[in-house]
C-alpha positions as CSV (number, residue, x, y, z in Angstrom):
1,M,-50.3,57.6,-86.6
2,R,-51.0,60.2,-83.5
3,R,-49.8,58.1,-81.4
4,F,-46.5,58.5,-82.9
5,T,-47.0,62.4,-83.4
6,K,-47.7,62.3,-79.7
7,R,-44.5,60.6,-78.8
8,F,-42.3,62.2,-81.5
9,V,-43.2,66.1,-79.7
10,R,-43.0,64.5,-76.6
11,R,-39.8,62.9,-76.7
12,E,-37.5,63.3,-79.8
13,F,-38.3,66.9,-81.0
14,P,-36.8,68.8,-77.5
15,V,-33.9,66.2,-78.3
16,I,-33.4,68.3,-82.2
17,V,-34.7,71.5,-80.6
18,A,-31.5,71.2,-77.9
19,A,-29.3,70.0,-80.7
20,L,-30.2,73.0,-82.8
21,A,-29.9,75.3,-80.1
22,L,-26.7,74.2,-79.3
23,L,-25.6,74.8,-82.6
24,A,-27.1,78.2,-83.4
25,V,-25.1,79.1,-80.0
26,G,-21.7,77.6,-80.5
27,V,-22.1,79.5,-84.1
28,S,-23.0,82.8,-82.3
29,G,-20.5,82.5,-79.6
30,Y,-17.6,81.3,-81.7
31,H,-18.5,84.7,-84.3
32,V,-19.0,86.9,-81.7
33,L,-16.2,86.1,-79.3
34,E,-13.6,85.4,-81.7
35,G,-14.3,87.2,-84.6
36,M,-14.6,84.1,-87.0
37,S,-16.4,84.1,-90.1
38,L,-19.8,82.1,-90.1
39,L,-18.6,79.0,-91.6
40,D,-15.1,78.9,-89.3
41,A,-17.7,79.0,-86.5
42,L,-19.7,76.4,-87.8
43,Y,-16.9,73.9,-88.4
44,M,-15.4,74.6,-84.9
45,T,-18.5,73.8,-83.2
46,V,-19.6,70.8,-84.9
47,I,-15.7,69.4,-84.7
48,T,-16.1,70.4,-80.8
49,I,-19.4,68.8,-80.2
50,S,-18.6,65.9,-82.0
51,T,-15.5,65.5,-80.2
52,V,-13.6,65.1,-83.2
53,G,-11.4,68.2,-82.6
54,Y,-8.9,68.4,-85.2
55,E,-7.6,71.9,-84.4
56,E,-8.5,75.2,-84.2
57,V,-9.4,77.2,-87.4
58,H,-7.5,80.3,-85.3
59,P,-6.1,80.6,-82.0
60,L,-8.4,81.1,-79.4
61,G,-8.0,83.8,-76.8
62,A,-9.4,82.8,-73.8
63,A,-12.9,83.8,-73.9
64,G,-12.7,81.6,-76.8
65,R,-11.5,78.7,-74.6
66,A,-13.8,79.2,-72.0
67,F,-16.4,78.9,-74.4
68,T,-15.4,75.7,-75.6
69,I,-15.3,74.2,-72.3
70,F,-18.8,75.2,-72.3
71,I,-19.5,73.8,-75.7
72,I,-18.4,70.5,-74.7
73,V,-20.0,70.1,-71.5
74,A,-23.2,71.0,-73.2
75,G,-22.9,69.0,-76.0
76,A,-22.0,66.2,-73.9
77,G,-25.3,67.2,-71.5
78,V,-27.8,67.0,-75.0
79,V,-26.0,63.6,-75.9
80,A,-26.9,62.1,-72.7
81,Y,-30.4,63.8,-72.6
82,F,-30.8,62.1,-75.9
83,L,-29.8,58.4,-74.8
84,G,-32.2,59.2,-71.7
85,V,-34.9,59.5,-73.9
């Protein structure tokens, strides 16, 4: 059991933290930059990270588009990190 715990803390836990941090940054960014409600910001973040990308909840300005690019790249980085672990 101790061996599993050490491995989890060393390998899997950072992936979970990175994914949750990206989710928090995404929600906060859309909320602040685009004035979206927290639910709309969460929805935008999830569809962007998951690459589903149905459509934007609200039309995005230049800052929102740049932020979306950041979220896409960061999401790909988290997935690559997960696959590398």
